[in-house]
Steps between C-alpha positions, in 0.01 A plus 500: 500500500662808657410349849667181406809685380523694835469174689778357293718792569439465875606144498824574308580783755452262794732241327763770448472605866530128612814450274647814647460407857640150430804668344547734797475230765850354432653847504333567840617195648853554373487849636401391844776599745694261703416563869639352824169323548449379144787267473433256778751284682595288186591740231441398146788322342685464830713179524320297783789265517716782632260576794631225732856601425437853631345372823776240547754765462342701782472177712861428447600853590307472826667177572844626457414789721392264763811292468719803511335651809399182673176449690364469853784405723590516877528884478166535346334269744652693799305806393180594665237439216193701429175310580385502133819345364399194281665167546837451320362275236258777376786715370636274229156396378388863472816636342506218248152583395580880487820442295283304241250781485776755466658320207154440339397870534840625356457253202160644432625863510805416278287353230222767519474672166555865501443773236833573357365832365446620859839525669328529835366139483836364414651688786238381738590144436872550521465697823266226641739218424798713643300557820437120527862429487582755772213379729623147439865586603381673807280196582800254458736714702272504811581151601871541523452826677276343767615147540851536366592795718291406779346852525125554575572873460628473148208261422263772611676788332561316180149373437359843474658584162418153403138558565504832328649340199227238483235772507673677220522170298125446540430843365737483230355163381162645510590764236592202269276202580236547787451120539867437525515768782212341692692170497752681723237588759579198724866597488410860603293362787752260634783757466288746718449227755870419498578861568274510800671185642848641431431816695329306772799291536726799532263649764517170699867449455670858509806528313720795381659546167850646433673578172841373414667562172169600348335163576261449788546238762260408763626502858371232721 
């Protein structure tokens, strides 16, 4: 009889422990911290309908920059070209794809949840989006600098801070959403390639730069 009572007590103890672990599990899940890797590219609750609008906005901005600065013209074709320069048709295809990826990545970061109790996470997302706007502005200004002013020197000089801003944007995005940051890797790779092209063009087509009224003008 005593042995049966001890056996019954053991069973009740195991049941109590099981109930306790079940009750603790939701708390453990709720307490799990949000990390840059845990969210994924599609944050929970993010409006998917807004995604194409973010990409379309970046594509439209790139198109406006191209219209403002122009494209390959007689001046450009008169330059000595690097042997690794792709055909003209490659550039609009690549840049359209990259602008789509840029918008999608920014959308993912914007809707990535952050812990409001930790000011650093909120600041990380704010600074990441601010860096994105800065690099996009530099990106859009390059075309008018190079094609609009017909200056290979300005194209080479101006593309350096542009590349630096892209690197900072990728790093800033990684602190908020690692997957969204990785979506920008093709953009970083192409920007690096474009930097090599710009400086190679300047080497093959030497040009000096003077400064007038605080604004640079290339001298042909």
